[in-house]
C-alpha positions, 0 to 999 in steps of 0.5 A: 512165238510169233505168228507168220505170214509167208507170201510171194513164194512158189509153193511145192506141196510137194505134189503140186506147184502153187503160185499166188498163194499165201500161208498163215502160220499160227500155234506151230501149224499151217493155219490156213492157205489163201489166194493173193486175191483173198489176202488183200481183203484182210484188214490191217488190224487182223494182219497186225497179229502176224509177222509178214515175210516176203519170200521174193519168188523163192520155193517153199516146200515141206521141211526136209527130213533125213532118216539116216544120218550118223553125224555132222559138224564134228558130231558123231551121234554115238558119243557127242552132244547132238545140238551142234549137229542139229544147228548145222542141218537147219542151214541146209533145210532139214527140219527133222532127222533121225540120229543113226548109230553105226555098229559099235561097242554095245555099251556105247550104243546103249549109252548114246540111245539114252543120251539122244532120248534125253536130248529129244525131251529137252531140245531147244534149237536146230532141226528137230530129232524125230527118233533114233535109227539103229544101223546095227549091231545085227548085221552081216560082217561081210558088208559095210564100213562097220568093224566085223568084230562088233556085229552080233547075232541077235539075243533077246536079253541084249536087243531088248535092253538096247531097244528099251534104252531108246525110251520109245524113240527107236523108229528104224532098225537095220537087220540082216535077216539071215542071222540066227534069231533074226526073225524073233528080232524082227517080230519084236521090233514090229510089236514095238512099232519099229520100222525094220529095214533090210541091209548089210545082208547076204540073205539067200535069194530063195529066203528073201520073201520068207524074211519079208513076210516077217515084217520088213518094210524098208531097204537100207541104202539100196545098191550098197552093202548087200549080197544075195546073189543067185548066180547063173550057170548059163553063159551070157545070162545075167545073174540076179540078186535080192536087189532085183527082187527089192525093185519089184516088191510093192510094199518095200520103200528104199533109201538111196544115197545120191552123192555128187559123183554117183559113187554109191549109185550109178545114174542108170541104177537110179533111173531103174529104181525110179521106174520100178518103185515110183517116186512115192517109194524112194527116200533120199538120205545123206548117210552123213558122217561127223566130218560133214562141215569140217575142213577137208582132209584127214579125220577119224571115225568114232572107232579110231579108224582114219578117213579122208574127205576131199573138196568137191567129193561127197564121199568119205573114204577109209584109208584103204579106199573103202566107202564110209559114208558121206559129207552130203547135205540134203539140199545137194542130195536133191539136186544130185538126184535131179541131175543123175535121174533126170527128175523134176524138182517136185519129184525130187522134193517128194523124196526128201519130205513126204516119203520120209514122213511116210516111213516114220508114220508122220503124214498126219503132222508132216511131209506136206504143205497142208492146212493143220499140219506142222509148220515145218518148211524150207525155203530155197532158191532155184539152185537149192540154196537154203534161204530159210528153215522153219520148224513148228512155226519158228524161224530157225535159219534165215538167209533171205 
């Protein structure tokens, strides 16, 4: 592996913007960061040990991390080889991701977890698989695009087998806490160091904080696929739901989908989310499906249902017009939230880099441009077109 020098870029750490700095990448990590004035004093013999890359004034940020993605480039993570998807994602600045399994037949989910775990041990190219995300099967059948007949009530004999099939790679699991035996499942997940995310739920408003106390730390795509409404009987008085409570819970981080036309979440709600949770507690996700990167038109989900994609629209729709994920890429998610919530580039990048690394407890390795951290880096222009993606010091996409 070549050692690299990156110069003439605008560095987003992501918390600050650095100019006239040079990065040295060595042995898969960010070896050192020096000023331009210090750099010019290095001898030619010393620099001969590095490949020098001129970033031409483009931005350099930590690599994007997508913790919630079901597929891309024809790959459905439930039953397909992940490599084409991983190779697709690096073109959009993603250095790490969690293949996310929708609710499916139980045996299919177990087989998928085993296959993904094997891929993690043997991966050679593309964006790096950082673990597994299970969006089901322990959800409320009233909410989301999963087939109602496939969701389950938690039973230890089943969920322990599912979790064990991940071979220690399970990082996040979405649970509807109102289900019978859900608290036992949440406790088991926490004992196995898995982040529990609340989603696809209709938990009663009065029970919400009780559920949180069992160890929930994340919200699955906030403002989507949730009930828990406490209706008011007073005319002209706004009803509230668990989502308002989520906004004021300091210990909860929130995923959010920012599609181009703000179908999943309206701009006013994104602005409220930012004001309530702060930049450091929001995680941009794509919720991308297998038809991302394929020609627009009619496609099929893994369970056989037909869906439609259209040009200039990020949404995947079921034929009955229900939402079934996106064809969103992470660089466009950053662009969309900047537009929809009037955010700075720096703040938007935090939501795609530092925050997902925080959820995954990887801040000692990823999420910032800092000496000693993994050399996972993304280079892009002022329109968020990706120019280069570097993973552990290796260039895996180059369009400079």
